C-alpha positions as CSV (number, residue, x, y, z in Angstrom):
1,M,-32.2,55.8,30.1
2,R,-33.0,52.1,30.1
3,T,-30.6,50.1,32.2
4,K,-32.4,46.8,32.6
5,N,-32.5,44.1,30.0
6,L,-29.7,45.7,28.0
7,I,-29.3,44.0,24.6
8,H,-25.7,43.8,23.3
9,P,-25.3,44.8,19.6
10,G,-23.9,41.3,19.0
11,E,-27.3,39.8,19.9
12,I,-29.0,42.1,17.4
13,L,-26.4,41.1,14.8
14,K,-27.1,37.5,15.4
15,E,-30.9,37.5,15.8
16,E,-31.9,40.2,13.3
17,F,-29.3,39.7,10.6
18,L,-27.3,36.5,10.7
19,E,-30.0,34.0,11.6
20,P,-32.8,35.4,9.4
21,L,-30.5,35.8,6.4
22,G,-28.8,32.4,6.9
23,I,-25.3,33.8,7.3
24,S,-22.9,32.0,9.6
25,Q,-20.5,33.9,11.8
26,N,-17.6,32.5,9.9
27,Q,-19.1,33.5,6.5
28,L,-19.6,37.0,7.7
29,A,-16.0,37.2,9.0
30,I,-14.7,36.0,5.6
31,D,-17.0,38.4,3.7
32,I,-16.1,41.5,5.7
33,R,-12.4,40.5,5.9
34,V,-12.0,40.2,9.7
35,P,-10.9,37.3,11.9
36,A,-13.7,34.9,12.8
37,P,-13.0,35.3,16.5
38,R,-13.9,39.0,16.3
39,I,-17.4,38.1,15.0
40,S,-17.8,35.4,17.6
41,A,-16.8,37.7,20.4
42,I,-19.2,40.4,19.2
43,V,-22.1,37.9,18.9
44,H,-21.4,36.5,22.4
45,G,-21.2,40.0,23.9
46,R,-17.5,39.8,24.8
47,R,-16.4,42.5,22.3
48,A,-17.8,45.9,21.3
49,I,-18.5,46.9,17.7
50,S,-15.6,49.2,16.7
51,A,-15.9,52.0,14.1
52,D,-13.9,49.7,11.7
53,T,-16.4,46.9,12.2
54,A,-19.3,49.2,12.0
55,L,-18.0,50.5,8.6
56,R,-17.7,46.9,7.4
57,L,-21.1,45.8,8.6
58,G,-22.7,48.9,7.1
59,A,-21.2,48.2,3.7
60,Y,-22.1,44.5,3.9
61,F,-25.7,45.0,4.9
62,K,-26.1,48.2,2.8
63,M,-26.9,50.4,5.7
64,E,-25.4,53.3,7.6
65,P,-22.5,52.3,9.8
66,Q,-23.9,54.7,12.4
67,F,-26.6,52.2,13.1
68,W,-24.0,49.8,14.6
69,L,-22.2,52.6,16.5
70,N,-25.5,53.8,17.9
71,L,-26.4,50.4,19.1
72,Q,-23.0,50.1,20.8
73,S,-23.1,53.6,22.3
74,N,-26.5,53.0,23.7
75,Y,-25.4,49.7,25.2
76,D,-22.3,51.2,26.7
77,L,-24.2,54.0,28.3
78,G,-26.8,51.6,29.7
79,V,-24.0,49.5,31.2
80,A,-22.3,52.5,32.7
81,A,-25.6,53.9,34.1
82,S,-26.5,50.6,35.7
83,G,-23.3,50.4,37.7
84,A,-22.1,52.9,40.3
85,W,-23.3,55.9,38.3
86,A,-26.3,56.6,40.6
87,R,-24.0,57.0,43.6
88,I,-21.3,58.9,41.6
89,K,-23.8,61.3,39.9
90,K,-24.8,62.7,43.3
91,L,-21.2,63.8,43.9
92,I,-20.9,65.8,40.7
93,P,-22.2,69.4,40.9
94,E,-24.1,70.8,38.0
95,F,-22.2,73.6,36.2
96,V,-23.6,77.1,36.6
97,P,-22.1,79.9,34.6
98,R,-20.7,82.7,36.7
99,K,-23.0,85.3,35.2
100,V,-26.0,83.2,36.1
101,A,-24.6,82.4,39.5
102,A,-24.0,86.1,40.3
103,A,-27.6,86.9,39.4
104,L,-28.9,84.3,41.8
């Protein structure tokens, strides 16, 4: 899993959609019926893309809302993995079913 140079979904929204299509953050907020601060926070990486926002972005850009949720999930996993996960992972045993364990 990639943990370096993580790209927040808001950056993708801005760089791949808003700027090339000439849509302002305020116009997007108006069009998808959300408060402008929500779009600003997403674009600046201070807010995650929720399922509600993913549905709205999907409808607006005529694409699957899952695209936006996948971007957010991948980002969230990358952030979690880049933190204390390496240390914590060593403390968690791998599950071994009892039947398999008895055969060992």
